[in-house]
C-alpha positions as CSV (number, residue, x, y, z in Angstrom):
1,M,-36.9,-74.0,43.6
2,A,-33.5,-74.3,42.2
3,S,-34.7,-76.3,39.3
4,D,-37.6,-73.8,38.2
5,Y,-34.8,-71.0,38.3
6,A,-33.0,-73.0,36.2
7,T,-35.3,-73.6,33.6
8,H,-35.9,-70.0,32.7
9,P,-33.5,-68.2,30.9
10,D,-30.9,-65.2,32.6
11,Y,-31.6,-62.5,30.1
12,V,-29.3,-59.8,31.6
13,E,-28.1,-56.6,30.0
14,R,-24.2,-57.4,31.1
15,K,-20.7,-57.6,29.0
16,G,-20.4,-60.3,26.5
17,S,-24.3,-60.8,26.5
18,L,-26.5,-61.0,23.0
19,F,-28.9,-58.6,24.7
20,L,-29.1,-55.2,22.4
21,R,-30.0,-51.7,23.5
22,S,-32.0,-51.6,20.0
23,D,-35.7,-51.5,19.1
24,H,-35.5,-50.5,15.9
25,M,-33.3,-52.9,13.4
26,N,-34.1,-56.8,12.6
27,Y,-31.7,-59.1,14.0
28,S,-32.0,-62.6,14.0
29,R,-34.3,-64.7,16.6
30,P,-31.4,-65.8,19.3
31,T,-30.5,-62.1,19.1
32,L,-32.1,-60.2,21.8
33,N,-32.6,-56.5,21.7
34,S,-35.0,-54.3,23.4
35,N,-38.2,-55.1,22.1
36,W,-37.4,-58.9,21.7
37,H,-40.8,-59.5,23.7
38,Q,-43.0,-57.7,21.5
39,A,-42.1,-59.6,18.2
40,R,-42.7,-62.9,20.3
41,E,-46.2,-61.4,21.2
42,A,-47.0,-61.2,17.4
43,E,-46.3,-64.4,16.5
44,P,-47.8,-66.5,14.9
45,K,-47.4,-64.4,11.5
46,D,-48.6,-65.0,8.5
47,Y,-45.6,-63.7,6.4
48,D,-42.4,-63.0,8.8
49,L,-40.4,-61.1,6.6
50,N,-37.6,-62.1,8.6
51,K,-37.9,-66.1,7.9
52,A,-39.4,-65.6,4.1
53,P,-36.6,-66.2,1.7
54,I,-36.9,-63.3,-0.7
55,R,-38.4,-60.4,1.2
56,D,-41.6,-58.9,-0.8
57,L,-42.8,-55.6,1.6
58,C,-46.0,-56.1,-0.9
59,N,-46.9,-59.0,1.3
60,S,-49.1,-58.6,4.0
61,T,-48.3,-59.2,7.5
62,Y,-51.4,-60.7,8.5
63,D,-54.2,-61.8,6.6
64,R,-57.1,-60.2,8.1
65,I,-57.3,-57.7,11.3
66,G,-57.9,-59.8,14.0
67,N,-60.4,-62.7,14.6
68,A,-63.4,-60.1,15.7
69,T,-63.9,-58.4,12.6
70,D,-64.9,-59.9,9.2
71,G,-61.6,-58.8,7.7
72,S,-62.3,-55.2,6.7
73,L,-60.4,-52.3,8.3
74,P,-62.0,-50.2,11.1
75,I,-63.1,-46.6,10.0
76,T,-60.6,-43.8,11.5
77,N,-62.0,-40.7,13.4
78,Y,-62.0,-38.5,10.0
79,Q,-64.1,-40.9,8.4
80,A,-66.3,-41.5,11.6
81,Q,-66.7,-37.2,11.5
82,A,-67.1,-37.0,7.8
83,Q,-70.1,-39.1,7.9
84,Q,-72.1,-36.8,10.1
85,I,-72.9,-34.5,7.1
86,F,-75.5,-37.9,6.5
87,L,-77.1,-36.9,9.8
88,K,-78.3,-33.4,9.4
89,A,-81.7,-34.4,8.0
90,D,-82.1,-36.0,11.3
91,F,-81.7,-32.4,12.7
92,T,-84.0,-30.4,10.6
93,E,-86.5,-28.5,11.6
94,R,-90.1,-29.7,11.1
95,E,-93.2,-28.4,11.0
96,S,-95.4,-30.7,13.5
97,V,-99.1,-30.9,13.0
98,K,-101.5,-32.3,15.5
99,H,-105.1,-32.1,14.5
100,M,-107.7,-31.8,17.6
101,V,-110.2,-34.1,15.8
102,T,-108.4,-37.5,13.9
103,M,-109.9,-40.5,12.6
104,E,-109.3,-42.4,15.7
105,T,-110.7,-39.9,18.1
106,A,-113.6,-39.0,16.3
107,G,-115.8,-41.7,17.9
108,H,-114.8,-40.3,21.4
109,M,-116.2,-36.7,20.9
110,E,-118.7,-34.9,23.4
111,L,-120.7,-32.9,21.2
112,D,-123.2,-32.1,23.9
113,R,-121.2,-30.9,26.6
114,N,-121.7,-27.6,28.3
115,T,-120.2,-24.6,27.1
116,G,-121.5,-21.5,29.0
117,N,-121.0,-21.9,32.6
118,G,-117.8,-21.6,33.2
119,G,-117.6,-25.0,35.2
120,S,-115.2,-28.1,33.9
121,G,-116.6,-29.1,31.4
122,S,-117.3,-25.7,29.6
123,V,-114.7,-24.9,26.8
124,L,-113.3,-21.5,27.9
125,P,-113.6,-22.3,31.9
126,Q,-113.5,-19.3,34.1
127,H,-111.8,-18.6,37.6
128,Q,-113.9,-18.4,40.8
129,A,-115.1,-15.4,42.3
130,E,-112.5,-14.9,44.9
131,H,-109.6,-15.8,42.6
132,N,-107.1,-12.9,43.1
133,K,-108.4,-12.1,46.7
134,F,-105.4,-11.3,48.8
135,H,-105.8,-13.1,52.3
136,F,-103.8,-11.2,54.9
137,E,-104.9,-12.6,57.9
138,T,-101.9,-14.1,59.8
139,T,-101.8,-17.5,61.8
140,N,-101.5,-15.5,65.4
141,A,-104.0,-13.7,64.7
142,T,-106.5,-16.6,63.3
143,D,-105.9,-18.9,65.9
144,F,-105.3,-16.9,68.7
145,L,-108.0,-14.3,68.7
146,P,-108.4,-11.7,71.9
147,P,-111.6,-11.8,74.1
148,Y,-112.3,-8.4,73.5
149,P,-112.0,-5.7,70.2
150,Y,-108.7,-3.9,69.8
151,T,-109.1,0.0,70.5
152,P,-106.1,2.0,69.5
153,A,-104.8,4.6,72.1
154,E,-106.5,8.1,71.9
155,E,-103.6,9.9,73.0
156,K,-100.1,9.5,71.2
157,P,-96.9,9.0,72.9
158,A,-94.5,11.2,73.6
159,D,-91.4,11.1,71.2
160,V,-88.5,9.7,72.6
161,P,-85.4,12.1,72.8
162,D,-82.7,11.4,70.1
163,H,-79.4,11.7,71.8
164,S,-77.3,9.0,69.2
165,I,-75.3,12.0,68.2
166,A,-74.2,12.4,71.6
167,Y,-73.0,8.4,71.8
168,K,-71.2,8.9,68.4
169,R,-67.3,8.8,69.1
170,C,-65.4,11.4,67.7
171,N,-61.7,11.6,66.3
172,S,-59.7,11.4,69.3
173,Q,-57.3,14.2,69.6
174,F,-54.4,12.1,71.3
175,T,-55.0,8.5,69.7
176,D,-56.0,9.3,66.1
177,R,-53.3,11.6,65.6
178,A,-52.9,12.4,61.8
179,D,-55.0,9.5,60.2
180,Y,-57.0,10.0,57.0
181,R,-60.0,10.7,59.3
182,R,-58.9,14.6,60.1
183,G,-60.1,17.0,58.2
184,G,-58.5,20.2,56.5
185,R,-54.6,20.3,55.9
186,N,-53.7,19.1,59.1
187,T,-50.8,21.8,60.0
188,W,-51.5,21.7,63.6
189,Q,-52.8,19.3,66.1
190,D,-55.7,20.5,68.4
191,E,-55.1,19.4,71.9
192,T,-57.9,21.6,73.3
193,G,-59.8,18.3,74.3
194,V,-63.3,20.0,73.1
195,Y,-65.3,17.9,70.5
196,A,-68.0,18.6,68.2
197,N,-70.5,17.0,70.4
198,A,-69.4,18.4,73.8
199,H,-72.9,20.2,74.2
200,L,-75.0,17.5,73.1
201,K,-73.5,15.3,75.9
202,G,-74.4,17.5,78.7
203,Q,-78.4,16.7,77.4
204,A,-77.9,13.3,77.1
205,P,-79.0,11.3,80.8
206,P,-75.9,9.4,80.6
207,Y,-73.6,12.3,80.5
208,M,-75.8,14.7,82.5
209,K,-73.5,16.0,85.7
210,T,-75.0,15.3,88.9
211,C,-74.3,15.7,92.7
212,P,-75.0,12.6,94.5
213,I,-74.5,14.6,97.8
214,A,-77.2,16.8,97.2
215,E,-79.4,13.7,96.1
216,R,-79.1,11.9,99.5
217,M,-79.3,15.3,101.3
218,A,-82.5,15.7,99.7
């Protein structure tokens, strides 16, 4: 293991080393700056600016772009978007004409078919006689028929008295004091204990006053 580590150079940023914190200047090959590995990955170059005896910026670094192309440069995003004008003809509205009888379908026509009875072979088929009929029979009424016909009652049942107002809770004079539900100017507090539905509670069966002693004696 010690021999393996000895083969790899030790590039550490320490005082006195040849490592430079620079990535925008060209140094010689022994000088290692911040992007020295990028220069190694770009090799081999067809024209190396640092190794040429005479620097000529008109020469290209590579003869062509990669091995996957034929030497031509790929188009840019603007060129691809600008070429969409040539696709406009593919999206224009066109009049599509579909003939009912063509040269290919003329031999398969049925000229002697029924054209008036409203059946499946007619030109203008009609609906059945009960097409718009509404079926109001329910599943329960159809499957579970009563053994006798239903006859409604002759006498109308008596109306049940409505005591819903008597069961309604009014604003309390003791716990709901001076809140937003109180009407009027609220300049005084009502502590009489008499509410608006007090006379209606006397008519409701749960609030009617009874004497249990008199009921037992009866």
